[in-house]
Structure formats: structure tokens, C-alpha cells
C-alpha positions as CSV (number, residue, x, y, z in Angstrom):
1,X,-12.0,10.9,-1.7
2,X,-9.8,13.0,0.5
3,X,-6.1,12.2,0.3
4,X,-2.7,13.5,1.5
5,X,-0.9,15.4,-1.2
6,X,2.2,16.7,0.7
7,X,5.8,15.3,0.9
8,X,6.0,11.7,1.9
9,X,9.7,11.0,2.5
10,X,9.3,12.5,5.9
11,X,6.9,9.6,6.8
12,X,9.7,7.1,6.4
13,X,12.0,9.1,8.6
14,X,9.3,9.6,11.2
15,X,8.5,5.8,11.4
16,X,12.2,4.9,11.2
17,X,11.5,2.5,8.3
18,X,11.6,2.7,4.5
19,X,8.0,2.5,3.5
20,X,8.7,2.6,-0.3
21,X,6.2,5.4,-1.0
22,X,8.0,7.0,-4.0
23,X,8.5,4.1,-6.5
24,X,11.9,3.8,-8.1
25,X,13.3,6.8,-6.0
26,X,13.2,4.6,-2.9
27,X,15.8,2.2,-4.6
28,X,18.3,4.9,-5.4
29,X,20.8,7.2,-3.6
30,X,18.2,10.0,-3.8
31,X,16.1,8.3,-1.1
32,X,15.8,10.8,1.7
33,X,15.6,8.0,4.3
34,X,19.1,6.7,3.3
35,X,20.6,10.2,3.8
36,X,18.8,11.2,7.0
37,X,17.7,8.3,9.2
38,X,16.3,10.4,12.0
39,X,12.8,12.0,12.5
40,X,12.0,15.1,10.5
41,X,11.9,18.6,12.0
42,X,14.2,21.0,13.7
43,X,14.9,18.8,16.7
44,X,14.7,15.4,14.9
45,X,18.4,14.5,15.6
46,X,18.1,15.3,19.3
47,X,14.7,13.6,19.9
48,X,15.2,10.6,22.2
49,X,11.9,10.1,24.0
50,X,10.8,7.1,25.9
51,X,7.8,5.7,24.1
52,X,4.7,4.6,26.1
53,X,2.5,1.7,25.2
54,X,0.0,4.1,23.7
55,X,2.8,5.7,21.7
56,X,3.8,2.3,20.2
57,X,0.2,1.6,19.2
58,X,-0.2,5.0,17.7
59,X,3.0,4.7,15.7
60,X,2.0,1.3,14.3
61,X,-1.3,2.6,13.2
62,X,0.3,5.7,11.6
63,X,2.8,3.5,9.8
64,X,0.2,1.2,8.2
65,X,-2.0,4.2,7.3
66,X,0.9,5.7,5.4
67,X,1.9,2.5,3.7
68,X,-1.5,2.2,2.1
69,X,-2.0,6.0,1.7
70,X,-5.2,6.4,3.8
71,X,-6.5,9.1,6.1
72,X,-7.9,8.4,9.5
73,X,-11.6,8.2,8.6
74,X,-11.0,5.7,5.8
75,X,-8.6,3.6,7.8
76,X,-10.9,3.4,10.8
77,X,-13.7,2.2,8.6
78,X,-11.5,-0.8,7.5
79,X,-10.9,-1.6,11.2
80,X,-14.6,-1.5,11.9
81,X,-15.3,-3.9,9.0
82,X,-12.5,-6.2,10.1
83,X,-13.8,-6.3,13.7
84,X,-17.3,-7.1,12.4
85,X,-16.1,-10.2,10.6
86,X,-15.2,-13.6,12.1
87,X,-11.5,-14.3,12.5
88,X,-8.4,-12.5,13.6
89,X,-9.2,-8.7,13.5
90,X,-5.6,-7.6,12.8
91,X,-5.1,-10.1,10.0
92,X,-8.5,-9.3,8.4
93,X,-7.6,-5.6,8.6
94,X,-4.4,-6.1,6.6
95,X,-6.2,-8.4,4.1
96,X,-8.9,-5.7,3.5
97,X,-6.2,-3.1,2.8
98,X,-4.3,-5.5,0.5
99,X,-7.5,-6.2,-1.3
100,X,-8.0,-2.6,-2.4
101,X,-7.9,-2.0,-6.2
102,X,-5.0,0.5,-6.0
103,X,-2.9,-1.9,-3.9
104,X,-3.8,-4.8,-6.3
105,X,-2.5,-2.9,-9.3
106,X,0.7,-2.1,-7.3
107,X,1.1,-5.8,-6.3
108,X,0.6,-6.9,-9.9
109,X,3.5,-4.7,-10.9
110,X,1.6,-2.2,-13.1
111,X,2.6,0.7,-10.9
112,X,5.8,1.6,-9.0
113,X,3.9,2.6,-5.8
114,X,0.4,2.7,-4.4
115,X,0.1,6.4,-5.0
116,X,1.1,5.9,-8.6
117,X,-1.4,3.1,-9.0
118,X,-4.1,5.4,-7.6
119,X,-3.3,8.1,-10.1
120,X,-3.2,5.7,-13.0
121,X,-6.5,4.1,-12.2
122,X,-8.2,7.5,-11.6
123,X,-7.2,8.4,-15.2
124,X,-8.9,5.3,-16.5
125,X,-6.0,3.2,-17.5
126,X,-7.3,-0.1,-16.1
127,X,-10.2,-2.4,-16.7
128,X,-11.8,-4.9,-14.2
129,X,-13.6,-7.8,-16.0
130,X,-13.6,-5.7,-19.2
131,X,-15.1,-2.6,-17.7
132,X,-13.3,0.7,-16.7
133,X,-13.0,1.1,-13.0
134,X,-11.6,4.2,-11.3
135,X,-12.5,3.6,-7.7
136,X,-9.2,3.0,-5.8
137,X,-11.0,1.6,-2.7
138,X,-12.9,-1.1,-4.6
139,X,-12.6,-4.4,-2.9
140,X,-11.4,-7.0,-5.4
141,X,-13.3,-10.3,-5.6
142,X,-12.0,-13.7,-6.3
143,X,-11.9,-14.2,-10.1
144,X,-11.7,-10.5,-10.9
145,X,-9.4,-9.9,-14.0
146,X,-7.5,-6.7,-14.1
147,X,-6.3,-5.5,-17.6
148,X,-4.3,-2.5,-18.7
149,X,-6.3,-0.7,-21.4
150,X,-4.9,-1.4,-24.9
151,X,-4.1,2.3,-25.5
152,X,-2.3,2.4,-22.1
153,X,-0.1,-0.6,-22.7
154,X,2.5,1.6,-24.4
155,X,2.9,4.0,-21.5
156,X,6.5,4.2,-20.3
157,X,5.4,4.4,-16.7
158,X,3.5,1.1,-16.8
159,X,6.2,-0.7,-18.9
160,X,9.0,0.4,-16.6
161,X,7.0,-0.5,-13.5
162,X,6.3,-4.0,-14.8
163,X,10.0,-4.5,-15.5
164,X,11.1,-3.4,-12.0
165,X,8.4,-5.5,-10.4
166,X,10.2,-8.7,-11.5
167,X,12.5,-8.1,-8.5
168,X,9.6,-7.7,-6.0
169,X,8.1,-10.7,-4.2
170,X,5.2,-12.2,-6.1
171,X,1.9,-12.7,-4.1
172,X,0.4,-16.1,-4.3
173,X,-3.2,-14.7,-4.3
174,X,-2.5,-13.0,-7.7
175,X,-1.8,-14.4,-11.1
176,X,0.0,-12.0,-13.5
177,X,0.8,-12.1,-17.2
178,X,3.0,-9.1,-17.8
179,X,3.2,-9.9,-21.6
180,X,-0.5,-9.5,-21.9
181,X,-0.8,-6.8,-19.2
182,X,-3.4,-8.8,-17.3
183,X,-3.7,-10.1,-13.7
184,X,-6.3,-12.2,-11.9
185,X,-7.3,-12.4,-8.3
186,X,-7.1,-16.1,-7.2
187,X,-7.9,-15.9,-3.5
188,X,-8.0,-13.6,-0.4
189,X,-4.7,-12.0,0.6
190,X,-2.4,-14.1,2.8
191,X,-1.0,-12.4,5.9
192,X,2.2,-14.5,6.0
193,X,3.4,-13.1,2.6
194,X,3.4,-9.4,3.8
195,X,7.1,-8.7,4.4
196,X,7.0,-5.3,5.9
197,X,7.4,-5.4,9.7
198,X,3.8,-4.7,10.8
199,X,2.5,-5.6,14.3
200,X,-1.3,-5.5,13.6
201,X,-2.2,-6.5,17.1
202,X,-1.0,-3.1,18.3
203,X,-3.5,-1.4,16.0
204,X,-6.3,-3.6,17.4
205,X,-5.3,-2.7,21.0
206,X,-5.3,1.0,20.1
207,X,-8.8,1.0,18.7
208,X,-10.1,-1.3,21.5
209,X,-9.2,1.3,24.2
């Protein structure tokens, strides 16, 4: 699957919001957004443009894409699937994104960021229902059990991520046992528990043009 492999701190600056894309670095003084809270580029400090309705919709889409680490083709496919289902399209879109395997690992606290979760699962450090799974876009099912492989439970990255995750909000749709390095999906993701300021209706309006 294609993915962006360049610098990511500039994304936070462009969106004017800390997106927590670099794990523990985002919580330290090294965070680029804390030092430079203006758009990247040569003219970032002088950029004061009036944003149109389309511009607001585009920025919202770009923000959510960057939070979940997706490119346009993959992100649009999630929108098409959400629009196909019955219910609120915007909420279904976010639920599908939250239900990805890499995001589930991040939410369970076994990785410091979604990109780190994607790297770890690609290297085969996680099992789903007892079987190795290395597909980051896999849609989790209710009842699925995620386990850190026994040989990987001693990895410093995973242990430190689990310790830091104690301070993060716990999602009600997940049940996690950090002592046993396991987690279980209890239900479909709940929109009300997503704390980042996302206005999903703007994304729906953009794709509905």
C-alpha cells in the first residue's frame, strides 16, 4: 500500500493543530508545532488568507487524512463505503477509520502513534485471534482479540508505549489487558469519544459537490 514517508511535523503546522503524529516527541519541548505555530514554508508567517467554504472543507479532509495516515485514494474509498451504508455518513466514515487494525493497536496502547503501529504490525509483532496479521487496513470485527506475540512482549518500544498510554483516554469499545499484552474489540467505535476537533460534515459536503 502506498504511504507518505516524508516529514510529518509540517502537517500539524499546516492544519494549525497538534495531530500527535510522532508519538512521545509530540509531548516534549522538541515538538515542532510548539516552537512554530504557523504554516510551513517561506511565507508561512505572513500568510493571512481569507478561507472560502471550499477551503474549509478541503482543510478538514486533509486534517483527517493526516491523522489516520492515509492517501487520497484510500481515504475516498472509506467515504464511498460510509456513504453506501445506512446512517450518518460522516460518523460512519470516522468509525471505519477508527476500526482499522493499525488504529486499533494505537488505541489499545501498544504503539505510540498510528505510523508506529503500522510499522510494528507490518513486521509481524501482532496476532489477531491467534493468527499473525500484517494488513494495516484490516477492519476489526466485534470479538476480535489482538495479542502481542510472545517474542515481541519484551520490546522496549511496545512496553514504553503501553506505559505512556495510561495517560490517554480509554475507548469504551476496546477492552485492554496491558499485563497480558492483549486487547479485545467489544463493539463498533463510538463517535462521541473521539476528542480531536473534527467536523466530519465538512468532508461529506466536499465529496458531495
